[in-house]
N, C-alpha and C positions, 0 to 999 in steps of 0.2 A: 048059984052061979059063981064061978071062980073069978078072981081079980082080972081086969082088962090087960090084954097084952101090952107091953111097953112100946111095941112097934105099931100099934093100931091107932090111927088119928081119930080124934073126936068127930062125931057126925056133924055137929054144928059147924065146925071149922071147915070140913069138906064142903058142905053146902055153900058156905060163904064164899070160899075161893072159887067154886064152880060158877057162882053168880057173877063174880067179877070178870072171870074169863069170858063168859057169854056176852057180857056187856061190851067188853073190848072188841070181841069179834063183830058184834052188831055195829058198833061205831065205825070200825074199820071198813066193814062192808058198805056202810052208808057213804063213807068217804070215797070208796072205790067206785060206787055206782053213781055218785053225783056228777052231773054233766059239767064239762069245762066252761069257765066263764067266757062270754063273747068278748073278744078284744075290742077296745075303743079306738077312736081315730089316733094314729101315731103322729108325733111331732115331725116336722120336716127335717131332713138331715142337715147338720151344720155345714155351711159352705166350706169348701177346702181352698185355702189360699194357694194360688198358682204363681210362682215367681216369674216376673217379667223377664223376657230374654235380655241378656246383657249385650248392649250394642257398644262396641268400642268407640271411644271418642276419636273424631278425625284427627290425624296428626297435625300439629301446628304448621302453618304455611312457612316455608323457608324463603327468606328474601336475601338479596345481595345488594349492598349499598356502595355507592361511590360518591365522593364529594370533591369540590373544587373551590378555590378562592378566586374571585374575579380579578384578573390582572389588569394592569394599566392599558387603556385604550382598547380593551376587549368589548365587543358588542354582545347582546344576548344570544344571537345565533351561534357565535363562536364558542361561548361558554357552554351552551347546551350540547353542541356537537362534540366538544371535548369530553363530555360525560357519556358519550356513546349513543345519543339520541339520533335516530335517522331523520332525514328531512321532513317526513310526514309527522313524526312525533314532535319535532321542533315547532312546526306550524301549529299543531294541536295545543301545545303548552303555551305558546305565545298568544293564541286565541283565547285560552282559558284565563290568562292573566290580563287580557285587554280590559282596561277600565278598573282593574284591581291594583296593579303595580305599575307605576309610571317608570318606563325604562329610561327616561331622561334622568332619573334620579339614581340609577345604579352607579356604583363607585368601586374602585379597587378595594379589595378586602371583604366585599360581600361574600357570603358562603352559600353555595348551592349544593344540595344533596338529593340524590336520586336513589330510589329503592325499586328493585325488580323482583318478580317471582322466580323461584328456582324449583323445578325446571320451567321452561316456557318463556321466560323473559318478559312477561307483561309488566307494563309500568304500574306500580302500586302507589307510589307517592313521589312528589317533588317538593322540596322546601327551598325557598329563597329567603335567606335571613340577612337583614341589614343591621341587626343589632339586637340586644336582649329584648326589646319591646316591639320590634318590627319584623315579623315573620309572615311570609306569604306561602300558601299551600296550594298544590294542584293534586286532586284526587279523582279516581275514576267514579263516574256516576252513571245512571241509567241511559243518559243521552250523550255519553262521552266524558271527556275530562272537564272538571269544573275547578275554578280558582276562587280563593277567598283569603282574607287576612285573618290570621289566627288571633283570637282574643287572648290577650296577655294580662294577667292580674298585676296592676301597677299600684304600689303603696308608697306613701310619702311620710317621712319622719323628719322631725327637727332634731338634729344631733349636735353635740358639742365636739369640736376638734381643738386640741390644745397641744402646745409644744414649747419647750424651752430651747432657746437658740444657743448653739455652740459656736458655729461659724457662719452659717447662712440659714435663712428662714426655710428655703426649699429643702436643704439637707435635714433640717429639724423635723419638718413634716414627714419626710421619707423615713427617718429613723423612728418616728412615732407610729409608723404603719399607715400613714394617710397619703392620699393622692397628692403628689407634689404639684399637680396642675392647680390646686387650690391657691397656691401662692400668687398666681396671676390674678385670680379673682380678688384675693385679699389686697393685692397691690392696687387694683382698680378702686376698691372701696376706700382705702386709706391714702390714695394718691395725693390728696390735697394736704395731708398732715404728716405723713411719714415718707422719708426718702429712703427707699430700700437699697439704694446704691451707696449711700454714705452714712446713714444714721444707725445701721444695724451693728450691735456689739454682742459679744458673748455674754450670756446670762439674761438677755432680753427674753420676753415671753410673748406669745401670741395665742389668743383664744378666738374661735369663730363659732357662731351658731349658724348652721347651714342646713339647707334642705338636702335630704338624702332620698333618692328614689330607687326602689327595688322592683324588678320585673320577675315574676314567678319565684319570688323569694330570694333572688340573687341581686347583688349590687348592679345598678344600671348606670347612674350618674349622680353628680351633685348638681343642685339647682342654685337658687339665689342665696347669697350670704345675708342672713337676717340681722346679725349683729357681729361686730368685730371689736376686739380690744387688743391694743399693742402697748406694752409697757417696756420702755427702754431707757438706757442710761443717757442717750442723747435726745431721743424723741419725747421722753416723758411718757405720761399715761394718756392714751388716746382711745376713746370708746365711742362707737357710732352704731346707730340703729336704722334699719331700713323702714321707711314709712310711706304709705300711699295715702295722700290726704283725700277728703271728700270730693275735691275737685278733680281727682284722677291723676295728679302729679306725684311721681315717686322720687324720693331722694334719701340721703343719709343725714342723720342729725345726731347730735350728742344728747346726753340725758336731759339737758335743759331746753332742747328743741332748737338749738343753734345749728344752722346749715353747715355741712362739711364742705360744700362746694365753694370754690374760690374762682377768681377770674382766670387763673392759670393753673394747670396741673403742675405737680412737682417735677415731672419728667415726661417726655414725649414718646417713650417706648416702654413696653412691658418690662418685667423684671430681668435686667441684664447687668453688665459691669460698667462702672465708671472708670474709664481708662486714662483720662487726661482732664485736668481742671482748668479753670479760668486763670489767666495770668501769663507771665513770660515763661517760655520753654524753648529747648532746642528742637527745631523742626526735624522730624525723622527722615525727610527726603532732601530738604534743602541744606541741612547741616549747620545752620546758624541759629542764634537765639533771636526769637521774634515773639511779639505779643500773641498769645492764644486767646482770641476774643470770643470764647465760648467754652463748652465742655464736650468731651467725646464719650460716647457710650459704645462699648464693644458688644456686638450682637451678631448672630448668624445672618447671612444674606437672606433677604426676604422677610425679615421681621417687620411687622407693621409699624409705621411711624404715625403718631397722632398729632393733630393740631392741639396745642396746649390751651387754646381758648377760641371763642367765637371770633370770626373776622372775615376779611376779604383777601383772596390770593392776589398778590401784586406781581409775583414772578413765579413761573413754573417752567423749568427747562434747564438747558446747559448754561453754566456760568463759570468758565475758566477752571481754576484750581479747586473750586467747590464742586465741580462735576455736575451731575444732575441735582437740581435743588428746587426747593419750594420756599417762598417767602410770604408771610401772612401779615396784614396790617390789622391791629386790634385797636380797641378804644383807648383813650387816654395817651395816645402817642407811642404805643408799644408796637414793635415788629418782632416776629419770631422767624428764625432762619433754620432750615434743615438741609444739610449738605451730604454729598457722596452717595446719593440714592441710586438704587438699581432700577427703580421704576417710579414714575410720577403718576399719581392717581387723580390729580385735579388740574384744572386749566386756569390760566390767568383771568381774573375778573370773577371767578366763582366765589360764592359765599360758602364758608365752612363753619361747622359747629365744633365745640369742644369735644375732643376724643374722636373726631372723624379721621379716618385714615387718609393721609395726604400723599403717602408714598411708602416705599419699602427700603430697608437698609441695604446698602451696597458698598462698592469700593471704587466709585468713579472719581475722576479728577486726581488731585495730588493725595493719594491714599496708599497706605501700606497693607491694608486688609479691610475686610468688612467692618464698618462702624458708622455711627451717626455723629456728625458734628452739629451741635445745637447751640444757637446763639440768640440773644435778646438785645434789641436796640431800644433805647428810650430817648426820645427827642433827638435821634440821629447818632447817639453815642452808645457803644456796647457796654452792657452792665453784666454783672455776674448772675447767671440764671439761678444759681443755688441760694442766693440771698434775697430774692424777691419776696416782699411781703405785700399781699394783696387782700382787699376786703372780702368777706364771705358773702354768700348769697342770702336771700330772705329767710328768716327763721319761720318756724311753725306759727301760723296765725293764732292769735289769742283765743278765738272762738273754737279752734280745733285742738286746743291743748289737752283737754280731758280725753278726747279720742286718741290723741297721740300717746299719752301716758298709759292708757289701758291696752293699746295694741302692742306696745313694746315691753309690757310688764313681764310676760313669760320669758322672753329672751334675756331681759335684765337679770331675772332671778337665776337663770342658768349660768350667766357669767359670774354672778356674785358667789354662788355656792361651789363652783367647780374649781378644784386645784389644777395647777398646770402640770402636765406630764413632764418629768425631768428626764433629759437626755444626756447620757454620759458622753 
């Protein structure tokens, strides 16, 4: 037998490959003939988020506002009518405010504001404001208009006010950015020790610890002066503290508990100008020199005139060149006289207390303009009111001294550590 052909495959190899091929066919057939698996339970489909329909916000309601200041001698009906309220609306508003706002207390300068819907004109709100802390509202309700007082957040602080005096205390307070009305309060507190008409000099200084009230975070008013210190070339250093004792009496005392109160005030009028002193002078109307048996204070007509001390009215009415006048008899033989008044507030025989208003400044009788002529008689003779020296009132009782010192401590520390604001 000759050698195998080079192209002829070995028999074993052919058999092996044929077996592999048959196996593959068998397996493939098995796979093709195998039944499909039974599907199991399917998971529920995931929910599909559906966007909510976009509803446009209603447009803001448009309102129209009108406001008025209450004028002199206006009544509520006139004020509301001037704001466009018809008679039925006026009656509804007055009914809503009945028992809420006393219309006997309305005064010139009150602010009234009305808001109405546009269009339509329905009343949406009415505000009656009498100050930062007093506002009354009328709003629509299910049963008609309803009135109420708006709750206002009121806060109290104890603040220091200080100023250096260049010409007058009032101007100094204004220049330092403070309410000049504080000078009237300061003059009341220091009235027994400092004469604001003749004692003030440039370079003097004033410090006050005073209550400050805010309504809705905005300045409303000043309250009581808790401490006052005046240091001057003429007056010296005067320092007083407000104290209410356990018995309920309130007064002003120095650091040692000595009362500031004296038998007489230094002056019978609030802070004004001294225009004529005690002694001889040429009379402005009669033209000749005569004794001026008192002092004159220039003040606007209507300025209140105080009784300088407790006493009994011995004369109230017209008295020749003195015009309308009041005379008061005090203890220890003193009489005080107040002339040229525009109005008398007391009657003969009435008892009056120190600082009670007995009349108003005017220009009646022999007078060239509004002023007060003030005189003091002692034992029937006129004396210089500016030189009177009278004893003080009762000091703080010994058993209340510790209470007094503890209560004034905070105000005293404020005065001690605070520099005075310098005013050019």
